C-alpha positions in Angstrom: -44.5 15.5 -61.3 -45.4 12.3 -59.5 -42.7 10.0 -57.8 -44.2 7.1 -59.5 -45.8 6.0 -63.1 -47.9 2.7 -62.4 -48.6 1.1 -66.1 -51.5 -0.7 -66.1 -52.2 -2.6 -69.2 -55.8 -4.4 -69.4 -58.1 -7.1 -71.7 -61.1 -8.4 -70.5 -60.4 -7.9 -66.8 -63.6 -7.1 -65.6 -63.6 -9.4 -62.7 -60.4 -8.2 -61.4 -59.3 -4.9 -62.7 -61.6 -3.0 -59.9 -59.5 -4.7 -57.0 -56.5 -4.2 -59.2 -57.1 -0.1 -59.2 -58.5 -0.2 -55.4 -54.9 -1.5 -54.5 -53.3 1.1 -56.4 -55.6 4.0 -54.8 -55.0 2.4 -51.5 -51.2 3.4 -51.5 -49.7 5.2 -48.5 -47.5 6.7 -51.1 -50.0 9.5 -52.6 -48.0 11.0 -55.2 -48.4 8.8 -58.1 -50.2 8.5 -61.7 -51.6 5.3 -63.4 -51.5 5.1 -66.9 -54.6 2.4 -67.5 -54.1 1.0 -71.2 -57.0 -0.9 -72.9 -55.8 -3.6 -75.0 -59.1 -4.2 -77.1 -61.3 -5.1 -74.0 -65.1 -6.1 -75.1 -66.5 -6.6 -71.3 -66.9 -3.3 -69.5 -63.1 -2.9 -68.5 -62.8 0.5 -70.6 -66.2 1.7 -68.4 -64.7 0.6 -64.8 -61.2 2.4 -66.1 -63.3 5.5 -67.2 -65.0 5.5 -64.3 -62.3 5.2 -61.7 -60.3 7.7 -63.7 -63.4 10.2 -63.3 -63.3 9.7 -59.7 -59.3 9.9 -59.2 -57.3 12.3 -61.4 -54.3 10.6 -60.8 -55.6 7.8 -63.2 -55.4 8.2 -67.0 -57.1 6.0 -69.2 -55.2 5.1 -72.6 -57.8 3.6 -74.8 -57.8 4.0 -78.8 -61.2 2.8 -80.3 -59.7 2.4 -83.6 -58.0 -0.4 -82.0 -60.9 -2.8 -82.9 -60.7 -5.9 -81.6 -57.0 -7.8 -82.2 -55.1 -7.1 -78.9 -51.6 -5.6 -79.7 -50.3 -7.9 -76.6 -49.3 -7.1 -73.0 -45.5 -5.9 -74.0 -46.8 -3.4 -76.5 -49.2 -1.8 -74.0 -47.1 -1.9 -71.5 -44.7 0.0 -73.6 -47.5 2.8 -74.4 -47.6 3.2 -70.7 -44.0 3.6 -70.3 -43.7 6.2 -73.1 -46.2 8.1 -71.4 -44.9 7.7 -68.1 -44.0 11.3 -66.3 -42.9 10.3 -62.7 -39.4 9.5 -61.7 -39.8 5.9 -61.6 -42.0 3.7 -63.6 -43.9 0.5 -61.8 -45.7 -2.5 -63.6 -48.6 -3.8 -62.6 -51.1 -5.9 -64.5 -55.1 -6.0 -64.3 -55.3 -9.1 -62.4 -52.7 -8.5 -59.3 -52.5 -6.5 -56.5 -50.2 -4.2 -54.2 -50.2 -4.2 -50.9 -50.6 -0.3 -49.1 -46.5 0.1 -48.6 -45.5 -1.0 -51.7 -44.5 2.2 -53.4 -44.0 4.0 -50.2 -40.9 1.5 -49.6 -39.7 1.4 -52.7 -39.4 5.2 -52.9 -37.3 5.1 -49.9 -34.9 2.4 -51.6 -34.8 5.1 -54.4 -33.8 7.8 -52.9 -30.9 5.7 -51.0 -29.8 5.4 -54.4 -31.4 2.1 -56.1 -31.9 2.2 -59.4 -34.0 -1.0 -60.0 -36.4 -1.8 -56.7 -38.3 -5.1 -56.7 -40.1 -6.9 -53.8 -41.1 -9.9 -52.2 -44.7 -10.9 -53.2 -47.3 -14.1 -52.6 -48.9 -16.3 -55.0 -53.2 -16.3 -54.7 -55.6 -18.2 -56.8 -58.5 -16.6 -58.2 -60.3 -17.0 -54.9 -58.2 -14.8 -53.4 -56.4 -17.4 -51.4 -52.6 -17.8 -50.6 -50.9 -20.3 -52.6 -47.3 -19.3 -50.9 -44.7 -16.5 -50.8 -42.1 -15.9 -53.5 -38.7 -14.6 -51.6 -36.4 -12.4 -53.0 -32.9 -11.5 -52.7 -31.8 -8.3 -51.5 -29.2 -7.5 -54.3 -29.5 -8.8 -57.5 -26.9 -8.8 -60.7 -27.2 -9.7 -64.3 -25.0 -12.4 -63.6 -27.6 -13.9 -60.6 -30.7 -13.2 -63.0 -29.1 -15.4 -65.8 -30.3 -18.5 -63.8 -34.2 -17.5 -63.6 -36.1 -14.1 -63.5 -35.6 -13.0 -59.7 -38.0 -10.1 -60.2 -41.8 -10.4 -60.0 -43.4 -8.3 -62.7 -46.0 -6.6 -60.4 -43.2 -5.8 -57.7 -40.2 -4.5 -60.1 -39.7 -0.6 -60.7 -37.1 1.3 -62.2 -35.5 5.4 -62.0 -36.7 6.5 -65.3 -33.6 9.1 -65.5 -31.4 6.1 -65.9 -33.3 4.0 -68.1 -34.9 6.7 -70.2 -35.5 4.5 -73.4 -36.3 1.1 -72.1 -38.8 -0.6 -73.8 -40.1 -4.1 -73.2 -39.3 -6.7 -76.3 -42.4 -7.7 -77.6 -42.6 -11.5 -77.0 -45.5 -14.2 -76.3 -43.9 -15.2 -72.7 -41.6 -14.1 -70.4 -41.1 -10.4 -71.7 -40.6 -9.5 -68.3 -37.4 -11.4 -67.6 -36.1 -10.3 -70.8 -36.8 -6.5 -69.9 -34.7 -7.2 -66.2 -31.9 -8.6 -68.1 -31.7 -5.9 -70.4 -31.6 -3.2 -68.0 -29.3 -5.5 -65.5 -26.8 -5.8 -68.6 -25.9 -1.9 -68.1 -24.2 -3.3 -65.0 -26.7 -2.1 -61.9 -27.8 -3.8 -59.4 -31.5 -4.3 -58.5 -32.4 -4.1 -54.7 -35.0 -6.7 -53.2 -37.1 -5.7 -50.6 -37.5 -8.7 -48.4 -41.0 -8.2 -47.1 -44.3 -9.3 -49.3 -45.4 -6.2 -50.7 -47.8 -7.6 -53.8 -49.9 -10.4 -54.8 -49.7 -12.1 -58.1 -52.7 -14.1 -59.1 -52.2 -17.4 -60.8 -54.7 -18.0 -63.8 -55.3 -21.6 -64.9 -54.2 -22.0 -68.4 -52.1 -18.9 -68.4 -49.5 -18.8 -70.9 -47.0 -19.3 -67.6 -48.4 -22.0 -67.0 -47.6 -24.1 -69.9 -44.4 -25.5 -68.3 -42.6 -26.7 -71.7 -43.6 -23.3 -73.7 -42.2 -21.6 -70.6 -38.9 -23.1 -70.2 -38.6 -23.0 -74.4 -38.9 -19.4 -73.8 -36.3 -19.1 -71.2 -33.5 -21.0 -73.5 -34.1 -18.8 -76.5 -33.8 -15.5 -73.9 -30.8 -16.9 -72.3 -29.4 -17.1 -76.1 -30.4 -13.5 -76.8 -28.3 -12.6 -74.0 -24.7 -13.8 -76.1 -24.1 -16.7 -73.7 -21.7 -19.5 -74.8 -23.4 -22.8 -75.3 -22.3 -24.0 -71.8 -22.9 -21.5 -69.9 -26.3 -21.1 -71.5 -26.7 -24.9 -70.5 -26.0 -24.3 -66.7 -28.0 -21.2 -66.5 -30.9 -23.5 -67.8 -30.6 -26.2 -65.6 -30.3 -23.5 -62.6 -33.5 -22.1 -64.0 -35.2 -25.5 -64.3 -34.2 -26.8 -60.9 -35.4 -23.4 -59.4 -38.8 -23.6 -60.7 -39.2 -27.4 -59.2 -38.0 -26.3 -55.9 -40.3 -22.9 -55.9 -43.4 -25.4 -56.6 -42.8 -28.3 -53.9 
């Protein structure tokens, strides 16, 4: 049984998927599997994933030719991978992001010390791979901490599968990962942050998260789903907004 199951959804990612898979195969922690979930790609991404799986048996392609041309969405695709995972720990990696070589090894050490959720600092990069700045993390995060904004970069987060055997990502059009981490943290666990940069997040112009108004509205709704009274919802939303502004300065 692998220690880690990496869930890698992709849709028309021919330009970045090879780098993403190379970063996965370069991990110093060798005991992992990767679920590569195609989401109606039409650009040759499936061929890239299939060829990579032939070269490395730890890679497993999940492709349904009956799906047609309509994407199911990133959250639903991740859930297919999560359901198929066999490792002790599940980690998320999107098809345009990259992991640094020590990422899984460092997380494994944290899990072996008793953590149930482990995440890391990461850097933002542009489409050419140029650094746009690092995103630091706190060493410990609770549900109350996370109400002020998502503290866990999706490409860095991993969780103990036995602790959350039925965890699935809410299907939303944006910030589904934030709603997911809140759901796990609501159980009372503490997420452990590794303060070293161990991943790279690619910033795409025009992405859903780049639409600030849409993103803010989604956060407002997610806080409402957490059952917060109006005054606490407003306080945490303003903390999210101020934090977002500071991160971009």
